[in-house]
Backbone as JSON, one array per atom type, in Angstrom:
{
  "sequence": "XXXXXXXXXXXXXXXXXXXXXXXXXXXXXXXXXXXXXXXXXXXXXXXXXXXXXXXXXXXXXXXXXXXXXXXXXXXXXXXXXXXXXXXXXXXXXXXXXXXXXXXXXXXXXXXXXXXXXXXXXXXXXXXXXX",
  "N": [[27.0, -12.58, -23.06], [25.16, -14.04, -21.32], [25.35, -12.52, -18.96], [24.3, -10.12, -19.71], [21.59, -10.83, -20.03], [20.75, -11.51, -17.32], [20.77, -9.23, -15.82], [18.86, -8.09, -17.03], [16.09, -8.13, -15.7], [16.63, -7.36, -13.0], [17.05, -4.24, -14.08], [14.5, -3.57, -15.02], [13.19, -3.91, -12.59], [14.2, -1.96, -11.43], [13.47, 0.24, -12.67], [10.71, 0.61, -12.77], [10.48, 0.9, -9.72], [11.87, 3.07, -9.49], [9.89, 4.94, -11.12], [7.42, 4.82, -9.34], [8.41, 5.83, -7.04], [9.1, 8.66, -8.0], [6.74, 9.75, -8.82], [4.88, 9.63, -6.8], [4.46, 12.07, -4.64], [3.58, 11.93, -1.59], [3.74, 9.55, -0.66], [6.12, 7.08, -0.61], [6.88, 4.09, -1.96], [8.97, 1.41, -1.32], [9.71, -1.78, -1.88], [7.59, -2.69, -0.16], [8.24, -1.0, 1.99], [7.02, 1.72, 3.95], [7.91, 5.01, 3.33], [7.08, 7.65, 4.7], [7.07, 10.83, 3.63], [8.22, 13.79, 5.41], [7.53, 17.05, 6.6], [9.66, 18.97, 8.23], [9.19, 21.14, 9.5], [6.5, 21.2, 9.81], [5.86, 18.77, 10.62], [7.71, 17.36, 12.31], [7.55, 15.96, 15.1], [7.69, 15.41, 18.67], [6.72, 13.08, 19.22], [6.21, 12.14, 16.32], [9.17, 11.33, 15.74], [9.57, 9.6, 17.79], [8.22, 7.48, 16.71], [9.44, 7.24, 14.47], [11.77, 6.21, 15.27], [11.21, 3.5, 16.44], [9.92, 2.49, 13.84], [12.5, 1.65, 12.96], [13.2, -0.97, 13.2], [12.86, -4.15, 12.21], [10.06, -4.93, 10.26], [8.47, -3.32, 11.42], [5.67, -1.38, 11.07], [4.51, 2.12, 10.35], [2.26, 2.2, 11.09], [1.85, 0.3, 13.06], [4.07, 1.16, 14.97], [2.93, 3.82, 15.62], [0.93, 2.63, 16.91], [1.69, 1.29, 19.25], [3.18, 3.69, 20.62], [0.86, 5.04, 21.19], [0.07, 3.44, 22.81], [1.7, 3.35, 25.06], [2.23, 5.96, 25.61], [4.46, 7.61, 25.08], [8.37, 6.84, 23.69], [9.84, 6.82, 25.97], [8.69, 6.01, 28.19], [8.04, 3.38, 27.61], [10.72, 2.24, 27.45], [10.85, 2.5, 30.35], [9.02, 0.75, 31.28], [10.52, -1.67, 30.31], [12.59, -1.69, 31.41], [11.88, -1.65, 34.12], [10.85, -4.3, 34.55], [13.46, -5.67, 33.72], [15.14, -4.86, 35.86], [13.91, -6.21, 37.91], [14.63, -7.9, 40.98], [13.28, -9.88, 41.64], [12.62, -12.17, 39.82], [14.1, -14.41, 37.48], [16.96, -14.25, 35.11], [16.05, -15.48, 32.63], [13.3, -15.46, 32.85], [12.85, -12.76, 33.09], [13.77, -11.72, 30.54], [12.16, -13.03, 28.64], [9.49, -11.94, 29.81], [9.81, -9.37, 28.85], [10.22, -9.81, 26.27], [7.72, -10.41, 25.59], [6.13, -8.2, 26.01], [4.51, -6.47, 24.32], [2.8, -8.02, 23.01], [0.26, -8.02, 22.94], [-1.09, -5.82, 21.85], [-3.29, -4.32, 20.18], [-3.24, -3.66, 16.57], [-4.76, -2.83, 14.06], [-8.04, -2.59, 12.75], [-9.19, -5.16, 12.28], [-8.68, -6.6, 14.23], [-6.04, -7.33, 14.73], [-3.06, -8.36, 16.31], [0.31, -7.35, 17.65], [2.19, -9.45, 18.15], [3.78, -12.46, 19.06], [6.53, -12.6, 17.93], [7.14, -10.26, 16.56], [7.09, -8.32, 18.79], [9.44, -9.41, 20.49], [11.43, -9.01, 18.36], [11.37, -6.23, 18.68], [12.08, -5.64, 21.18], [14.49, -6.99, 21.45], [15.98, -5.15, 19.54], [16.47, -3.09, 20.8], [17.38, -3.59, 23.24], [19.47, -5.64, 23.3]],
  "CA": [[25.52, -12.45, -23.09], [24.38, -14.29, -20.0], [25.35, -11.44, -18.02], [23.02, -9.16, -20.07], [20.3, -11.4, -19.71], [20.85, -11.65, -16.01], [20.73, -7.9, -15.59], [17.42, -7.16, -17.44], [15.07, -8.17, -14.6], [17.07, -6.16, -12.35], [16.7, -3.02, -14.87], [13.31, -3.51, -15.22], [12.8, -3.59, -11.45], [14.72, -0.68, -10.73], [12.66, 1.45, -13.42], [9.55, 0.43, -11.77], [10.77, 1.27, -8.44], [11.97, 4.86, -9.62], [8.75, 5.81, -11.67], [6.65, 4.63, -8.34], [9.1, 6.76, -6.3], [8.98, 9.78, -8.47], [5.31, 9.82, -9.05], [4.04, 9.67, -5.64], [4.93, 12.78, -3.69], [3.27, 11.97, -0.45], [4.2, 7.93, -0.15], [7.09, 6.36, -1.27], [6.99, 2.62, -1.53], [9.89, 0.65, -2.22], [9.72, -3.25, -1.25], [6.84, -2.58, 0.78], [8.32, -0.22, 2.93], [6.65, 2.99, 3.94], [8.52, 5.87, 3.62], [6.43, 8.83, 4.37], [7.54, 12.36, 3.72], [7.72, 14.43, 6.49], [8.19, 18.4, 6.34], [10.31, 19.24, 9.13], [8.52, 22.46, 10.06], [5.21, 21.02, 9.82], [5.23, 17.52, 11.53], [8.55, 16.76, 13.06], [7.41, 16.46, 16.54], [8.51, 14.21, 19.29], [5.84, 11.76, 18.62], [6.9, 11.42, 15.25], [10.41, 10.86, 15.91], [9.5, 8.18, 18.3], [7.57, 6.67, 15.97], [10.39, 6.75, 13.51], [12.81, 5.08, 16.0], [10.61, 2.42, 16.39], [10.03, 1.76, 12.39], [13.95, 1.38, 12.12], [13.35, -2.3, 13.56], [12.49, -4.65, 10.97], [8.7, -5.65, 10.48], [7.58, -2.17, 12.23], [5.23, -0.01, 10.16], [4.27, 3.25, 10.97], [1.01, 2.06, 11.86], [2.46, -0.44, 14.25], [4.89, 2.21, 15.76], [1.9, 4.6, 16.36], [-0.23, 2.0, 18.03], [2.39, 1.45, 20.25], [3.49, 4.68, 21.07], [0.01, 5.83, 21.67], [-0.25, 2.83, 23.99], [2.58, 3.97, 26.1], [2.35, 7.46, 25.69], [5.97, 8.0, 24.87], [9.0, 5.83, 24.06], [10.36, 6.8, 27.55], [7.55, 5.23, 29.38], [8.19, 2.07, 27.08], [11.58, 1.62, 27.88], [11.08, 2.56, 31.56], [8.59, -0.61, 31.34], [11.41, -2.91, 29.96], [13.78, -1.28, 32.44], [11.4, -2.07, 35.56], [10.85, -5.74, 34.28], [14.78, -6.39, 33.64], [15.4, -4.55, 37.12], [13.3, -6.82, 39.05], [15.37, -8.92, 41.47], [12.49, -11.24, 42.27], [12.68, -13.0, 38.99], [15.52, -14.72, 37.04], [17.12, -13.72, 33.65], [15.33, -16.05, 31.75], [12.04, -15.13, 33.0], [13.04, -11.18, 32.65], [13.71, -11.55, 29.23], [10.89, -13.57, 28.38], [8.42, -11.05, 29.97], [10.26, -8.35, 28.27], [10.3, -10.22, 24.92], [6.32, -10.44, 25.34], [5.4, -7.06, 26.59], [3.97, -5.61, 23.36], [2.41, -8.81, 22.27], [-1.46, -7.9, 22.93], [-1.33, -4.52, 21.43], [-4.1, -4.55, 19.04], [-2.47, -2.91, 15.55], [-5.62, -2.66, 13.57], [-9.48, -2.71, 13.03], [-9.75, -6.49, 12.36], [-8.03, -7.21, 15.95], [-4.71, -7.9, 14.61], [-2.15, -7.82, 17.35], [1.92, -7.07, 17.27], [2.52, -10.55, 18.14], [5.26, -12.69, 19.88], [7.47, -12.37, 16.77], [7.51, -8.67, 16.49], [7.62, -7.77, 20.16], [10.63, -10.1, 20.52], [12.37, -8.15, 17.55], [11.19, -4.84, 19.14], [13.11, -5.77, 22.57], [16.01, -7.24, 20.93], [16.98, -4.35, 18.89], [16.59, -1.76, 21.58], [18.09, -4.03, 24.63], [20.47, -7.02, 23.22]],
  "C": [[24.91, -12.89, -22.1], [24.5, -13.42, -19.28], [24.35, -10.41, -18.61], [21.77, -9.7, -19.69], [19.8, -11.45, -18.53], [20.36, -10.07, -15.27], [19.41, -7.16, -16.15], [16.44, -7.19, -16.57], [15.36, -7.0, -13.4], [16.79, -4.57, -12.78], [15.48, -2.59, -14.7], [12.53, -3.09, -13.74], [12.87, -2.17, -10.73], [14.0, 0.68, -11.58], [11.53, 1.45, -12.9], [9.58, 1.21, -10.63], [10.73, 2.95, -8.53], [10.75, 5.62, -9.89], [7.98, 6.03, -10.39], [7.26, 5.73, -7.69], [8.96, 8.24, -6.41], [7.63, 10.42, -8.59], [4.43, 9.99, -8.1], [4.58, 10.58, -4.83], [5.0, 12.62, -2.46], [3.65, 10.6, 0.11], [5.08, 7.72, -1.07], [7.48, 4.83, -0.96], [8.07, 1.86, -2.15], [10.1, -0.91, -1.35], [9.01, -3.02, -0.23], [7.19, -1.58, 2.04], [7.89, 1.16, 3.01], [7.44, 3.97, 4.12], [7.75, 7.26, 3.59], [7.11, 10.12, 4.46], [7.09, 13.34, 4.74], [8.24, 16.05, 6.52], [8.37, 18.7, 7.73], [9.39, 20.25, 10.07], [6.97, 22.08, 10.52], [4.91, 19.74, 10.67], [6.44, 16.6, 12.45], [8.23, 16.97, 14.72], [7.84, 14.93, 17.29], [7.59, 13.03, 19.13], [6.16, 11.02, 17.28], [8.16, 10.91, 15.09], [10.29, 9.75, 17.0], [8.79, 7.05, 17.76], [8.61, 6.18, 15.11], [11.39, 5.67, 13.98], [12.51, 3.85, 15.85], [10.57, 1.71, 14.58], [11.54, 1.55, 12.0], [14.02, -0.23, 12.48], [12.5, -2.82, 12.43], [11.13, -5.32, 11.15], [7.89, -4.62, 11.12], [6.88, -1.32, 11.57], [5.06, 1.09, 10.7], [3.13, 3.16, 11.41], [1.05, 1.38, 13.01], [2.75, 0.46, 15.1], [3.83, 3.09, 16.36], [1.03, 3.95, 17.23], [0.45, 1.77, 19.37], [2.9, 2.32, 21.27], [1.86, 5.39, 21.81], [-0.52, 4.57, 22.96], [0.64, 2.87, 25.22], [2.51, 5.42, 26.31], [3.32, 8.15, 25.09], [7.1, 6.5, 24.72], [9.61, 5.69, 25.23], [9.49, 5.68, 28.28], [7.59, 3.54, 29.08], [9.55, 1.47, 27.55], [11.78, 1.71, 29.36], [10.16, 0.93, 31.77], [9.88, -1.81, 31.37], [12.45, -2.68, 30.82], [13.1, -1.89, 33.75], [11.59, -3.76, 35.52], [12.49, -6.28, 34.31], [15.61, -5.87, 35.18], [14.85, -5.04, 38.48], [14.25, -7.97, 39.65], [14.53, -10.09, 42.06], [12.55, -12.08, 41.13], [14.25, -13.32, 38.4], [15.73, -14.2, 35.88], [16.52, -13.96, 32.71], [13.79, -15.54, 31.64], [11.51, -13.17, 32.72], [12.89, -11.14, 31.28], [12.66, -12.11, 28.22], [9.46, -12.52, 28.6], [8.75, -9.85, 28.99], [9.91, -8.34, 26.76], [8.34, -10.05, 24.54], [5.51, -9.2, 25.79], [4.69, -6.41, 25.81], [2.73, -6.62, 22.52], [0.63, -8.79, 21.99], [-1.88, -6.62, 22.41], [-1.85, -4.44, 20.18], [-3.72, -3.05, 17.83], [-3.65, -2.29, 14.49], [-7.15, -3.17, 13.68], [-10.21, -4.1, 13.16], [-9.24, -7.13, 13.63], [-6.64, -7.62, 15.79], [-3.88, -7.43, 15.57], [-0.54, -7.7, 16.93], [2.42, -8.29, 17.52], [3.65, -11.09, 18.65], [6.28, -12.44, 19.16], [7.99, -10.91, 16.96], [7.89, -8.06, 17.72], [8.88, -8.3, 20.43], [11.59, -9.08, 19.83], [12.44, -7.03, 18.13], [12.22, -4.81, 20.18], [14.09, -5.66, 22.24], [16.61, -6.03, 20.33], [17.24, -3.19, 19.8], [17.44, -2.09, 22.68], [19.28, -5.15, 24.27], [21.69, -6.15, 22.48]]
}
């Protein structure tokens, strides 16, 4: 009987998530993750693919990924910036890593002036280069 009591909250949450998932065809929210439906023929552009790549990193929303791509132009230019820092022979490895981890901290991501921040910038760098 104890197992049945423990599974009830899980099933209630699952039913709630499925209802929200099925009732909203344009956006799908599961545990605050924004899953935007993209029709390949209409919206699958290089920019959208690059945004999706950044969204793989924990904590990166579509809005944040879009701002980062808009700031650098494309994902390749962002990676070139990381590579330039990492290949700089005048800096020691600790300084190189610190500079890469802080590359994105000042990018403004919303109208309130919120920035990417040190923690998320570090996560993005570490997900692609560590």
